[in-house]
C-alpha positions as CSV (number, residue, x, y, z in Angstrom):
1,M,6.4,30.8,58.9
2,V,6.7,29.6,55.4
3,K,10.5,30.2,55.5
4,V,10.8,28.2,58.6
5,M,8.9,25.3,56.9
6,F,11.3,25.3,54.0
7,I,14.3,25.3,56.4
8,L,12.7,22.4,58.3
9,D,12.1,20.6,55.0
10,D,15.7,21.1,54.0
11,L,16.9,19.8,57.3
12,L,14.5,16.8,57.6
13,I,14.6,15.8,53.9
14,G,17.5,17.5,52.1
15,L,20.3,16.7,54.5
16,P,19.6,13.0,54.9
17,V,19.3,12.6,51.1
18,K,22.5,14.5,50.5
19,G,24.2,12.4,53.1
20,F,22.9,9.2,51.5
21,V,24.1,10.4,48.1
22,G,27.5,11.2,49.5
23,I,27.7,7.7,51.0
24,L,26.8,6.2,47.6
25,R,29.5,8.3,45.9
26,T,32.0,7.0,48.4
27,I,31.0,3.4,47.8
28,A,31.2,3.9,44.0
29,N,34.7,5.4,44.3
30,M,35.8,2.6,46.5
31,A,34.5,0.0,44.1
32,E,36.1,1.7,41.1
33,E,39.5,1.8,43.0
34,E,39.1,-1.9,43.8
35,L,38.4,-2.7,40.1
36,T,41.3,-0.6,38.9
37,D,44.0,-1.4,41.5
38,E,46.8,-3.0,39.5
39,S,48.2,-5.0,42.4
40,K,44.8,-6.6,43.1
41,I,44.4,-7.5,39.4
42,K,47.8,-9.0,39.3
43,E,47.0,-11.0,42.5
44,E,43.8,-12.2,40.8
45,L,45.8,-13.3,37.8
46,L,48.2,-15.3,40.0
47,M,45.3,-16.9,41.8
48,L,43.7,-17.8,38.4
49,Q,46.9,-19.3,37.2
50,T,47.1,-21.4,40.4
51,L,43.6,-22.7,39.8
52,F,44.4,-23.7,36.3
53,V,47.7,-25.4,37.2
54,T,46.0,-27.4,39.9
55,D,43.3,-28.5,37.5
56,Q,40.5,-26.6,39.4
57,I,39.4,-24.8,36.3
58,T,39.4,-25.7,32.6
59,E,41.6,-24.1,30.0
60,E,38.6,-22.5,28.5
61,E,37.6,-21.0,31.8
62,Y,41.2,-19.9,32.5
63,K,41.4,-18.1,29.1
64,R,38.0,-16.4,29.5
65,R,38.8,-15.1,33.0
66,E,42.4,-14.2,32.0
67,D,41.1,-12.0,29.1
68,Q,38.8,-10.2,31.5
69,L,41.6,-9.5,34.0
70,V,44.0,-8.4,31.3
71,E,41.4,-6.0,30.0
72,R,40.9,-4.6,33.5
73,L,44.6,-4.3,33.9
74,N,44.9,-2.4,30.6
75,L,42.1,0.0,31.7
76,A,43.7,0.6,35.0
77,R,47.0,1.4,33.3
78,E,45.2,3.8,30.9
79,R,43.4,5.4,33.8
80,E,46.7,5.9,35.7
81,H,48.4,7.5,32.7
82,K,45.5,10.0,32.3
83,S,45.8,11.1,36.0
């Protein structure tokens, strides 16, 4: 009887938790891929440049965001070389 209880506990508690953890891992992997996708970063850089050229953001804002995007691009390239 006790063995059956443990099996039921595993099924009722363990599996949903494992499934939820699996979903969280998948979301984390997708987010990491999004942040390190070179083509997306380059697209963001082009959009940023367009915003600056059309006077929608200041030069200070442009430089700040450009620095962040270039850092992400460098990290993505480093990550790619390690793979």
